[in-house]
Biopython code that builds the backbone (N, CA, C, O; Angstrom):
import numpy as np
from Bio.PDB.StructureBuilder import StructureBuilder

atoms = [
    (1, "MET", "N", (98.798, 96.574, 74.346)),
    (1, "MET", "CA", (99.634, 97.526, 75.053)),
    (1, "MET", "C", (99.382, 97.414, 76.553)),
    (1, "MET", "O", (98.238, 97.343, 77.003)),
    (2, "ALA", "N", (100.446, 97.400, 77.298)),
    (2, "ALA", "CA", (100.345, 97.293, 78.744)),
    (2, "ALA", "C", (100.501, 98.664, 79.384)),
    (2, "ALA", "O", (101.305, 99.483, 78.937)),
    (3, "ASP", "N", (99.735, 98.902, 80.418)),
    (3, "ASP", "CA", (99.813, 100.152, 81.162)),
    (3, "ASP", "C", (100.715, 99.929, 82.376)),
    (3, "ASP", "O", (100.319, 99.272, 83.338)),
    (4, "TRP", "N", (101.931, 100.481, 82.323)),
    (4, "TRP", "CA", (102.909, 100.308, 83.384)),
    (4, "TRP", "C", (102.887, 101.434, 84.402)),
    (4, "TRP", "O", (103.663, 101.399, 85.357)),
    (5, "GLY", "N", (102.046, 102.412, 84.240)),
    (5, "GLY", "CA", (101.966, 103.545, 85.152)),
    (5, "GLY", "C", (101.728, 103.156, 86.596)),
    (5, "GLY", "O", (102.487, 103.570, 87.472)),
    (6, "PRO", "N", (100.680, 102.362, 86.876)),
    (6, "PRO", "CA", (100.434, 101.965, 88.271)),
    (6, "PRO", "C", (101.586, 101.178, 88.897)),
    (6, "PRO", "O", (101.879, 101.340, 90.082)),
    (7, "VAL", "N", (102.230, 100.338, 88.111)),
    (7, "VAL", "CA", (103.337, 99.535, 88.638)),
    (7, "VAL", "C", (104.525, 100.423, 88.994)),
    (7, "VAL", "O", (105.102, 100.294, 90.073)),
    (8, "VAL", "N", (104.884, 101.319, 88.089)),
    (8, "VAL", "CA", (106.036, 102.194, 88.309)),
    (8, "VAL", "C", (105.785, 103.123, 89.498)),
    (8, "VAL", "O", (106.649, 103.278, 90.361)),
    (9, "ILE", "N", (104.613, 103.733, 89.544)),
    (9, "ILE", "CA", (104.280, 104.648, 90.644)),
    (9, "ILE", "C", (104.288, 103.905, 91.979)),
    (9, "ILE", "O", (104.815, 104.424, 92.963)),
    (10, "ALA", "N", (103.720, 102.712, 92.034)),
    (10, "ALA", "CA", (103.670, 101.943, 93.286)),
    (10, "ALA", "C", (105.066, 101.550, 93.761)),
    (10, "ALA", "O", (105.354, 101.627, 94.955)),
    (11, "VAL", "N", (105.931, 101.133, 92.847)),
    (11, "VAL", "CA", (107.281, 100.727, 93.234)),
    (11, "VAL", "C", (108.082, 101.929, 93.736)),
    (11, "VAL", "O", (108.769, 101.833, 94.753)),
    (12, "VAL", "N", (107.999, 103.054, 93.034)),
    (12, "VAL", "CA", (108.741, 104.252, 93.441)),
    (12, "VAL", "C", (108.260, 104.741, 94.803)),
    (12, "VAL", "O", (109.075, 105.063, 95.667)),
    (13, "LEU", "N", (106.941, 104.799, 95.002)),
    (13, "LEU", "CA", (106.417, 105.235, 96.295)),
    (13, "LEU", "C", (106.782, 104.260, 97.405)),
    (13, "LEU", "O", (107.073, 104.683, 98.524)),
    (14, "PHE", "N", (106.771, 102.967, 97.116)),
    (14, "PHE", "CA", (107.120, 101.968, 98.124)),
    (14, "PHE", "C", (108.557, 102.156, 98.595)),
    (14, "PHE", "O", (108.836, 102.104, 99.793)),
    (15, "VAL", "N", (109.461, 102.372, 97.655)),
    (15, "VAL", "CA", (110.867, 102.550, 98.012)),
    (15, "VAL", "C", (111.070, 103.862, 98.772)),
    (15, "VAL", "O", (111.753, 103.884, 99.796)),
    (16, "LEU", "N", (110.485, 104.950, 98.279)),
    (16, "LEU", "CA", (110.688, 106.257, 98.900)),
    (16, "LEU", "C", (110.017, 106.376, 100.267)),
    (16, "LEU", "O", (110.508, 107.095, 101.137)),
    (17, "LEU", "N", (108.902, 105.678, 100.461)),
    (17, "LEU", "CA", (108.165, 105.802, 101.715)),
    (17, "LEU", "C", (108.439, 104.672, 102.701)),
    (17, "LEU", "O", (107.692, 104.499, 103.665)),
    (18, "SER", "N", (109.497, 103.903, 102.473)),
    (18, "SER", "CA", (109.879, 102.890, 103.449)),
    (18, "SER", "C", (110.308, 103.588, 104.732)),
    (18, "SER", "O", (111.201, 104.434, 104.695)),
    (19, "PRO", "N", (109.697, 103.256, 105.864)),
    (19, "PRO", "CA", (110.032, 103.953, 107.110)),
    (19, "PRO", "C", (111.515, 103.826, 107.457)),
    (19, "PRO", "O", (112.057, 102.722, 107.513)),
    (20, "GLY", "N", (112.158, 104.962, 107.689)),
    (20, "GLY", "CA", (113.555, 104.978, 108.075)),
    (20, "GLY", "C", (114.521, 105.162, 106.928)),
    (20, "GLY", "O", (115.687, 105.477, 107.168)),
    (21, "LEU", "N", (114.091, 104.979, 105.691)),
    (21, "LEU", "CA", (115.007, 105.124, 104.566)),
    (21, "LEU", "C", (115.329, 106.596, 104.330)),
    (21, "LEU", "O", (116.481, 107.002, 104.482)),
    (22, "LEU", "N", (114.345, 107.394, 103.966)),
    (22, "LEU", "CA", (114.540, 108.836, 103.819)),
    (22, "LEU", "C", (114.131, 109.576, 105.076)),
    (22, "LEU", "O", (114.841, 110.462, 105.551)),
    (23, "PHE", "N", (112.980, 109.202, 105.607)),
    (23, "PHE", "CA", (112.485, 109.831, 106.831)),
    (23, "PHE", "C", (111.603, 108.845, 107.566)),
    (23, "PHE", "O", (111.152, 107.848, 107.002)),
    (24, "GLN", "N", (111.366, 109.139, 108.832)),
    (24, "GLN", "CA", (110.463, 108.321, 109.636)),
    (24, "GLN", "C", (109.520, 109.257, 110.375)),
    (24, "GLN", "O", (109.946, 110.167, 111.085)),
    (25, "LEU", "N", (108.245, 109.013, 110.192)),
    (25, "LEU", "CA", (107.208, 109.848, 110.793)),
    (25, "LEU", "C", (106.259, 108.955, 111.574)),
    (25, "LEU", "O", (105.611, 108.151, 110.904)),
    (26, "PRO", "N", (106.087, 108.973, 112.829)),
    (26, "PRO", "CA", (106.852, 109.702, 113.841)),
    (26, "PRO", "C", (108.162, 108.993, 114.133)),
    (26, "PRO", "O", (108.268, 107.775, 113.992)),
    (27, "GLY", "N", (109.145, 109.760, 114.535)),
    (27, "GLY", "CA", (110.457, 109.209, 114.848)),
    (27, "GLY", "C", (110.475, 108.568, 116.226)),
    (27, "GLY", "O", (109.472, 108.568, 116.940)),
    (28, "ARG", "N", (111.607, 108.033, 116.584)),
    (28, "ARG", "CA", (111.731, 107.385, 117.890)),
    (28, "ARG", "C", (111.845, 108.409, 119.014)),
    (28, "ARG", "O", (111.317, 108.192, 120.105)),
    (29, "GLY", "N", (112.537, 109.539, 118.754)),
    (29, "GLY", "CA", (112.698, 110.540, 119.791)),
    (29, "GLY", "C", (112.113, 111.893, 119.405)),
    (29, "GLY", "O", (111.875, 112.743, 120.262)),
    (30, "LYS", "N", (111.884, 112.084, 118.119)),
    (30, "LYS", "CA", (111.361, 113.354, 117.607)),
    (30, "LYS", "C", (110.132, 113.064, 116.756)),
    (30, "LYS", "O", (109.757, 111.909, 116.556)),
    (31, "VAL", "N", (109.517, 114.122, 116.262)),
    (31, "VAL", "CA", (108.349, 113.929, 115.389)),
    (31, "VAL", "C", (108.783, 113.346, 114.054)),
    (31, "VAL", "O", (108.168, 112.401, 113.558)),
    (32, "VAL", "N", (109.847, 113.906, 113.464)),
    (32, "VAL", "CA", (110.372, 113.418, 112.186)),
    (32, "VAL", "C", (111.862, 113.196, 112.341)),
    (32, "VAL", "O", (112.575, 114.053, 112.864)),
    (33, "GLU", "N", (112.336, 112.040, 111.883)),
    (33, "GLU", "CA", (113.764, 111.741, 111.852)),
    (33, "GLU", "C", (114.140, 111.377, 110.429)),
    (33, "GLU", "O", (113.358, 110.750, 109.715)),
    (34, "PHE", "N", (115.328, 111.768, 110.021)),
    (34, "PHE", "CA", (115.770, 111.559, 108.646)),
    (34, "PHE", "C", (116.904, 110.543, 108.593)),
    (34, "PHE", "O", (117.893, 110.665, 109.316)),
    (35, "GLY", "N", (116.751, 109.528, 107.722)),
    (35, "GLY", "CA", (117.799, 108.565, 107.434)),
    (35, "GLY", "C", (118.321, 107.789, 108.621)),
    (35, "GLY", "O", (119.524, 107.538, 108.699)),
    (36, "ASN", "N", (117.467, 107.399, 109.546)),
    (36, "ASN", "CA", (117.947, 106.688, 110.728)),
    (36, "ASN", "C", (117.926, 105.168, 110.566)),
    (36, "ASN", "O", (118.520, 104.464, 111.384)),
    (37, "MET", "N", (117.268, 104.647, 109.546)),
    (37, "MET", "CA", (117.197, 103.214, 109.245)),
    (37, "MET", "C", (116.601, 102.389, 110.389)),
    (37, "MET", "O", (116.917, 101.207, 110.527)),
    (38, "HIS", "N", (115.746, 102.999, 111.203)),
    (38, "HIS", "CA", (115.005, 102.297, 112.254)),
    (38, "HIS", "C", (113.522, 102.468, 111.964)),
    (38, "HIS", "O", (113.140, 103.332, 111.175)),
    (39, "THR", "N", (112.695, 101.666, 112.584)),
    (39, "THR", "CA", (111.257, 101.778, 112.361)),
    (39, "THR", "C", (110.508, 101.349, 113.619)),
    (39, "THR", "O", (111.087, 100.796, 114.555)),
    (40, "SER", "N", (109.222, 101.616, 113.614)),
    (40, "SER", "CA", (108.357, 101.188, 114.709)),
    (40, "SER", "C", (106.991, 100.857, 114.115)),
    (40, "SER", "O", (106.726, 101.146, 112.948)),
    (41, "GLY", "N", (106.151, 100.266, 114.903)),
    (41, "GLY", "CA", (104.826, 99.883, 114.413)),
    (41, "GLY", "C", (103.976, 101.068, 114.005)),
    (41, "GLY", "O", (103.283, 101.017, 112.989)),
    (42, "ILE", "N", (104.022, 102.141, 114.793)),
    (42, "ILE", "CA", (103.209, 103.312, 114.467)),
    (42, "ILE", "C", (103.729, 104.005, 113.214)),
    (42, "ILE", "O", (102.939, 104.534, 112.433)),
    (43, "SER", "N", (105.057, 104.014, 113.007)),
    (43, "SER", "CA", (105.580, 104.638, 111.794)),
    (43, "SER", "C", (105.226, 103.813, 110.564)),
    (43, "SER", "O", (105.011, 104.378, 109.492)),
    (44, "ILE", "N", (105.161, 102.505, 110.689)),
    (44, "ILE", "CA", (104.729, 101.665, 109.578)),
    (44, "ILE", "C", (103.279, 101.990, 109.219)),
    (44, "ILE", "O", (102.940, 102.077, 108.039)),
    (45, "LEU", "N", (102.436, 102.166, 110.211)),
    (45, "LEU", "CA", (101.036, 102.523, 109.974)),
    (45, "LEU", "C", (100.919, 103.891, 109.296)),
    (45, "LEU", "O", (100.159, 104.045, 108.339)),
    (46, "VAL", "N", (101.660, 104.875, 109.782)),
    (46, "VAL", "CA", (101.604, 106.224, 109.206)),
    (46, "VAL", "C", (102.105, 106.208, 107.766)),
    (46, "VAL", "O", (101.485, 106.820, 106.896)),
    (47, "HIS", "N", (103.207, 105.524, 107.500)),
    (47, "HIS", "CA", (103.753, 105.459, 106.145)),
    (47, "HIS", "C", (102.821, 104.679, 105.213)),
    (47, "HIS", "O", (102.749, 104.991, 104.024)),
    (48, "THR", "N", (102.119, 103.690, 105.717)),
    (48, "THR", "CA", (101.146, 102.955, 104.905)),
    (48, "THR", "C", (99.990, 103.857, 104.490)),
    (48, "THR", "O", (99.551, 103.815, 103.341)),
    (49, "ILE", "N", (99.502, 104.662, 105.407)),
    (49, "ILE", "CA", (98.412, 105.588, 105.087)),
    (49, "ILE", "C", (98.873, 106.621, 104.066)),
    (49, "ILE", "O", (98.139, 106.939, 103.130)),
    (50, "ILE", "N", (100.086, 107.148, 104.241)),
    (50, "ILE", "CA", (100.632, 108.109, 103.278)),
    (50, "ILE", "C", (100.804, 107.449, 101.915)),
    (50, "ILE", "O", (100.484, 108.060, 100.896)),
    (51, "PHE", "N", (101.303, 106.216, 101.875)),
    (51, "PHE", "CA", (101.502, 105.484, 100.624)),
    (51, "PHE", "C", (100.192, 105.325, 99.859)),
    (51, "PHE", "O", (100.123, 105.657, 98.676)),
    (52, "PHE", "N", (99.160, 104.825, 100.519)),
    (52, "PHE", "CA", (97.898, 104.602, 99.824)),
    (52, "PHE", "C", (97.219, 105.912, 99.433)),
    (52, "PHE", "O", (96.532, 105.976, 98.414)),
    (53, "GLY", "N", (97.408, 106.953, 100.236)),
    (53, "GLY", "CA", (96.869, 108.259, 99.864)),
    (53, "GLY", "C", (97.524, 108.806, 98.609)),
    (53, "GLY", "O", (96.834, 109.244, 97.688)),
    (54, "LEU", "N", (98.857, 108.785, 98.564)),
    (54, "LEU", "CA", (99.566, 109.270, 97.377)),
    (54, "LEU", "C", (99.313, 108.387, 96.162)),
    (54, "LEU", "O", (99.171, 108.892, 95.048)),
    (55, "LEU", "N", (99.256, 107.083, 96.363)),
    (55, "LEU", "CA", (98.981, 106.172, 95.248)),
    (55, "LEU", "C", (97.605, 106.446, 94.660)),
    (55, "LEU", "O", (97.446, 106.445, 93.439)),
    (56, "THR", "N", (96.614, 106.679, 95.501)),
    (56, "THR", "CA", (95.274, 107.001, 95.030)),
    (56, "THR", "C", (95.266, 108.317, 94.265)),
    (56, "THR", "O", (94.629, 108.424, 93.218)),
    (57, "ILE", "N", (95.964, 109.308, 94.779)),
    (57, "ILE", "CA", (96.012, 110.602, 94.088)),
    (57, "ILE", "C", (96.653, 110.463, 92.717)),
    (57, "ILE", "O", (96.117, 110.968, 91.730)),
    (58, "PHE", "N", (97.794, 109.785, 92.641)),
    (58, "PHE", "CA", (98.495, 109.664, 91.365)),
    (58, "PHE", "C", (97.742, 108.807, 90.353)),
    (58, "PHE", "O", (97.756, 109.118, 89.162)),
    (59, "LEU", "N", (97.089, 107.742, 90.795)),
    (59, "LEU", "CA", (96.455, 106.832, 89.849)),
    (59, "LEU", "C", (95.039, 107.237, 89.465)),
    (59, "LEU", "O", (94.642, 107.066, 88.313)),
    (60, "ILE", "N", (94.275, 107.769, 90.406)),
    (60, "ILE", "CA", (92.885, 108.086, 90.119)),
    (60, "ILE", "C", (92.704, 109.565, 89.747)),
    (60, "ILE", "O", (92.104, 109.886, 88.721)),
    (61, "ALA", "N", (93.226, 110.453, 90.588)),
    (61, "ALA", "CA", (93.013, 111.884, 90.350)),
    (61, "ALA", "C", (93.859, 112.407, 89.187)),
    (61, "ALA", "O", (93.348, 113.104, 88.311)),
    (62, "VAL", "N", (95.134, 112.074, 89.178)),
    (62, "VAL", "CA", (96.024, 112.568, 88.129)),
    (62, "VAL", "C", (95.938, 111.676, 86.895)),
    (62, "VAL", "O", (95.974, 112.180, 85.773)),
    (63, "GLY", "N", (95.827, 110.382, 87.075)),
    (63, "GLY", "CA", (95.698, 109.448, 85.956)),
    (63, "GLY", "C", (97.009, 109.205, 85.240)),
    (63, "GLY", "O", (97.094, 109.393, 84.026)),
    (64, "VAL", "N", (98.035, 108.789, 85.969)),
    (64, "VAL", "CA", (99.339, 108.518, 85.361)),
    (64, "VAL", "C", (99.268, 107.212, 84.573)),
    (64, "VAL", "O", (98.870, 106.176, 85.104)),
    (65, "HIS", "N", (99.659, 107.275, 83.293)),
    (65, "HIS", "CA", (99.676, 106.096, 82.426)),
    (65, "HIS", "C", (100.994, 106.054, 81.672)),
    (65, "HIS", "O", (101.438, 107.070, 81.138)),
    (66, "ILE", "N", (101.622, 104.888, 81.625)),
    (66, "ILE", "CA", (102.830, 104.662, 80.836)),
    (66, "ILE", "C", (102.539, 103.437, 79.970)),
    (66, "ILE", "O", (102.427, 102.321, 80.478)),
    (67, "TYR", "N", (102.420, 103.651, 78.681)),
    (67, "TYR", "CA", (102.108, 102.556, 77.762)),
    (67, "TYR", "C", (103.367, 102.074, 77.045)),
    (67, "TYR", "O", (104.232, 102.872, 76.686)),
    (68, "THR", "N", (103.458, 100.767, 76.843)),
    (68, "THR", "CA", (104.562, 100.185, 76.103)),
    (68, "THR", "C", (103.993, 99.478, 74.876)),
    (68, "THR", "O", (102.821, 99.102, 74.837)),
    (69, "GLY", "N", (104.819, 99.316, 73.922)),
    (69, "GLY", "CA", (104.335, 98.558, 72.778)),
    (69, "GLY", "C", (104.573, 99.201, 71.541)),
    (69, "GLY", "O", (104.214, 98.670, 70.490)),
]
sb = StructureBuilder()
sb.init_structure("model")
sb.init_model(0)
sb.init_chain("A")
sb.init_seg("    ")
for serial, (resi, resn, name, xyz) in enumerate(atoms, 1):
    if name == "N":
        sb.init_residue(resn, " ", resi, " ")
    sb.init_atom(name, np.array(xyz, "f"), 0.0, 1.0, " ", f" {name:<3s}", serial, name[0])
structure = sb.get_structure()
């Protein structure tokens, strides 16, 4: 049986936390901008930290597992 939980959680978080797709933190002119489809180096860094923080919480603290088979 394969555990697909980490894969599914990582893909969903990657898509949702892509800078500029849903939101960008920090924005180009404001602190938060929504749906602007632009990015910057600092926003990539901030979104990377948020991604790994949420991924760690979901995989280690909560223990999300999806088994197939």
